[in-house]
C-alpha positions as CSV (number, residue, x, y, z in Angstrom):
1,M,-51.7,23.6,30.0
2,L,-51.1,20.4,32.1
3,G,-47.7,20.0,30.4
4,W,-46.7,23.6,31.3
5,F,-47.9,23.1,34.9
6,R,-45.9,19.9,35.2
7,A,-42.8,21.5,33.9
8,L,-42.9,24.1,36.7
9,M,-43.4,21.6,39.5
10,P,-40.5,19.9,41.2
11,R,-40.0,16.3,40.0
12,E,-38.8,13.2,41.8
13,D,-35.6,12.7,39.7
14,R,-34.4,10.0,42.0
15,F,-36.2,7.7,39.5
16,F,-33.3,8.0,37.1
17,D,-30.8,7.0,39.8
18,L,-32.9,3.9,40.4
19,F,-33.1,3.2,36.7
20,A,-29.4,3.4,36.5
21,R,-29.0,0.9,39.3
22,Q,-31.4,-1.4,37.6
23,S,-29.5,-1.1,34.3
24,A,-26.2,-1.9,36.1
25,A,-27.8,-5.1,37.7
26,L,-29.0,-6.1,34.2
27,V,-25.5,-5.7,32.7
28,A,-23.8,-7.5,35.6
29,G,-26.3,-10.3,35.4
30,A,-25.9,-10.6,31.6
31,E,-22.1,-10.7,31.9
32,A,-22.3,-13.4,34.6
33,L,-24.7,-15.4,32.3
34,Q,-22.2,-15.1,29.5
35,G,-19.4,-16.4,31.9
36,L,-21.7,-19.2,33.0
37,L,-22.2,-20.4,29.4
38,E,-18.4,-21.0,29.1
39,G,-19.1,-24.0,31.3
40,G,-16.8,-25.9,33.6
41,E,-16.3,-25.6,37.3
42,S,-17.1,-21.9,37.4
43,V,-20.8,-22.5,36.6
44,P,-21.9,-22.4,40.2
45,R,-20.0,-19.2,40.9
46,Y,-21.6,-17.4,38.0
47,A,-25.0,-18.8,38.9
48,E,-24.6,-17.4,42.4
49,A,-23.7,-14.0,40.9
50,I,-26.8,-14.0,38.7
51,L,-29.0,-14.8,41.7
52,R,-27.4,-12.0,43.6
53,H,-28.0,-9.4,40.8
54,E,-31.6,-10.6,40.5
55,H,-32.1,-9.9,44.2
56,E,-30.6,-6.4,43.7
57,A,-33.0,-5.8,40.8
58,D,-35.9,-6.9,43.0
59,I,-34.9,-4.3,45.6
60,V,-34.7,-1.5,43.0
61,T,-38.1,-2.5,41.6
62,C,-39.6,-2.2,45.0
63,E,-38.0,1.2,45.6
64,V,-39.3,2.5,42.3
65,L,-42.8,1.4,43.0
66,A,-42.7,3.0,46.4
67,A,-41.4,6.2,44.9
68,V,-44.2,6.2,42.4
69,R,-46.7,6.0,45.2
70,R,-45.2,8.9,47.2
71,S,-44.3,11.3,44.4
72,F,-46.6,14.1,43.5
73,I,-44.9,14.8,40.2
74,T,-43.1,12.0,38.3
75,P,-40.7,12.5,35.2
76,F,-43.3,10.8,33.0
77,D,-46.5,8.8,33.4
78,R,-46.7,6.7,36.5
79,G,-48.0,3.7,34.6
80,D,-45.1,3.9,32.2
81,I,-42.6,4.1,35.1
82,K,-44.1,0.9,36.6
83,D,-44.1,-0.9,33.2
84,L,-40.5,0.1,32.4
85,I,-39.1,-1.0,35.8
86,Q,-41.1,-4.2,35.7
87,S,-40.0,-5.1,32.2
88,M,-36.4,-4.6,33.3
89,D,-37.0,-6.8,36.3
90,D,-38.5,-9.4,34.0
91,A,-35.3,-9.6,32.0
92,I,-33.2,-10.5,34.9
93,D,-35.9,-12.8,36.3
94,Q,-35.6,-14.7,33.1
95,M,-31.8,-15.0,33.6
96,Q,-32.6,-16.4,37.0
97,K,-35.0,-18.9,35.5
98,T,-32.2,-20.0,33.1
99,V,-29.9,-20.5,36.0
100,K,-32.4,-22.6,37.8
101,L,-32.9,-24.7,34.7
102,I,-29.2,-25.3,34.3
103,D,-28.9,-26.1,38.0
104,L,-31.8,-28.5,37.9
105,Y,-30.2,-30.6,35.1
106,E,-26.6,-30.1,36.4
107,V,-25.4,-28.9,33.0
108,R,-21.7,-27.9,32.9
109,D,-21.1,-28.0,29.1
110,F,-22.8,-25.7,26.7
111,E,-23.1,-25.7,22.9
112,P,-21.2,-23.0,21.0
113,T,-24.5,-21.5,19.8
114,M,-25.6,-21.2,23.4
115,R,-22.5,-19.2,24.1
116,E,-23.3,-17.0,21.0
117,M,-26.7,-16.4,22.5
118,G,-25.0,-15.3,25.7
119,V,-23.3,-12.6,23.7
120,T,-26.6,-11.3,22.4
121,V,-27.9,-11.1,26.0
122,V,-24.9,-8.9,27.0
123,E,-25.4,-6.7,23.9
124,A,-29.1,-6.2,24.7
125,A,-28.3,-5.4,28.3
126,R,-25.6,-2.8,27.4
127,L,-27.9,-1.2,24.8
128,T,-30.6,-0.9,27.5
129,A,-28.1,0.5,30.0
130,E,-27.2,3.2,27.4
131,A,-30.8,4.0,26.6
132,V,-32.4,4.3,30.0
133,P,-30.5,7.4,31.3
134,L,-31.4,9.3,28.1
135,L,-35.0,9.2,29.3
136,A,-34.1,12.1,31.7
137,A,-34.1,14.4,28.6
138,I,-36.4,12.6,26.2
139,G,-36.8,15.5,23.8
140,T,-33.1,15.9,23.4
141,H,-32.4,12.2,23.0
142,A,-35.4,11.0,21.1
143,Q,-33.5,10.1,18.0
144,R,-30.7,8.3,19.9
145,L,-33.3,6.4,21.9
146,G,-34.9,5.3,18.7
147,T,-31.6,4.1,17.3
148,L,-30.8,2.1,20.5
149,T,-34.2,0.4,20.7
150,E,-34.0,-0.5,17.0
151,A,-30.6,-2.1,17.8
152,V,-32.1,-4.1,20.6
153,T,-34.8,-5.4,18.2
154,R,-32.0,-6.4,15.7
155,V,-30.2,-8.3,18.5
156,E,-33.4,-10.0,19.4
157,G,-33.8,-11.1,15.8
158,R,-30.3,-12.5,15.8
159,S,-31.0,-14.3,19.0
160,D,-34.1,-15.9,17.4
161,D,-32.0,-17.1,14.5
162,L,-29.3,-18.5,16.8
163,H,-32.0,-20.3,18.8
164,D,-33.4,-22.0,15.6
165,L,-30.0,-22.9,14.3
166,G,-28.9,-24.3,17.7
167,V,-32.0,-26.4,18.3
168,K,-31.8,-27.8,14.7
169,A,-28.1,-28.7,15.2
170,L,-28.8,-30.2,18.6
171,F,-31.6,-32.4,17.2
172,Q,-29.3,-33.6,14.3
173,A,-26.5,-34.4,16.7
174,H,-28.5,-36.0,19.6
175,G,-32.2,-36.1,18.8
176,R,-32.2,-39.8,18.0
177,T,-29.2,-41.0,19.9
178,D,-29.6,-39.1,23.2
179,P,-33.1,-37.6,23.4
180,M,-32.7,-36.4,27.0
181,R,-29.7,-34.3,26.0
182,Y,-31.7,-32.9,23.1
183,L,-34.7,-32.0,25.3
184,I,-32.6,-30.4,28.0
185,G,-30.6,-28.4,25.4
186,R,-33.8,-27.3,23.8
187,E,-35.1,-26.0,27.1
188,I,-31.9,-24.0,27.7
189,Y,-32.1,-22.5,24.2
190,S,-35.7,-21.5,24.7
191,S,-34.9,-19.9,28.1
192,L,-31.9,-17.9,26.6
193,E,-34.2,-16.7,23.7
194,S,-36.7,-15.6,26.3
195,V,-34.0,-13.5,28.1
196,V,-33.5,-11.4,24.9
197,D,-37.2,-11.3,24.3
198,R,-37.6,-9.6,27.7
199,F,-35.0,-7.0,26.6
200,E,-37.1,-6.3,23.5
201,D,-40.0,-5.7,25.9
202,V,-37.9,-3.1,27.6
203,A,-37.1,-1.5,24.3
204,N,-40.8,-1.4,23.5
205,E,-41.6,0.3,26.8
206,I,-38.9,2.9,26.1
207,N,-40.4,3.5,22.6
208,G,-43.8,4.0,24.1
209,I,-42.5,6.6,26.6
210,V,-40.7,8.5,23.8
211,L,-43.9,8.6,21.7
212,E,-46.0,9.9,24.6
213,N,-43.5,12.6,25.6
214,V,-42.1,14.0,22.4
């Protein structure tokens, strides 16, 4: 009965516009992070871009939370909306943390495996950007949403493998001869892995919403 009543009531569909904006900020941030990991003199420019996209994401998050408070009928559970937008915001926040770490240590050259991890960040962001708009018609797109979230999980697994390979190679190359370089590199690897972990959190939130609404 409640589901029938909700179906008849007007909904605040602006949420999906906000989700799309957040997805765009995530993809833009991920692409800037990938560019940053190419190293060289362009690192500060890409770092600035990531910080800008993180600020954009914060604004969208605030708008979503405000819309949740003022909307009588929401597309799906209010708590799920809050958790979804927060998990998306956490992903780009982790990109910002990675930038701050790189800036702190003034790193300008990155290991090849770090650049490969940058590729996984972009893949996870693009999969997320494809999945989120499909929540506007969950019943129609449930199978595709499952496929996309499974793909994010596979990307996260590949990122974990790259992290382990990268840290091991870094230790073999510098662990005994240049411990500081090893420690800094290990921190960067860990932060990059955490970025993709946060995208897996988004995928898990999406899965939860699908399960509750199909």
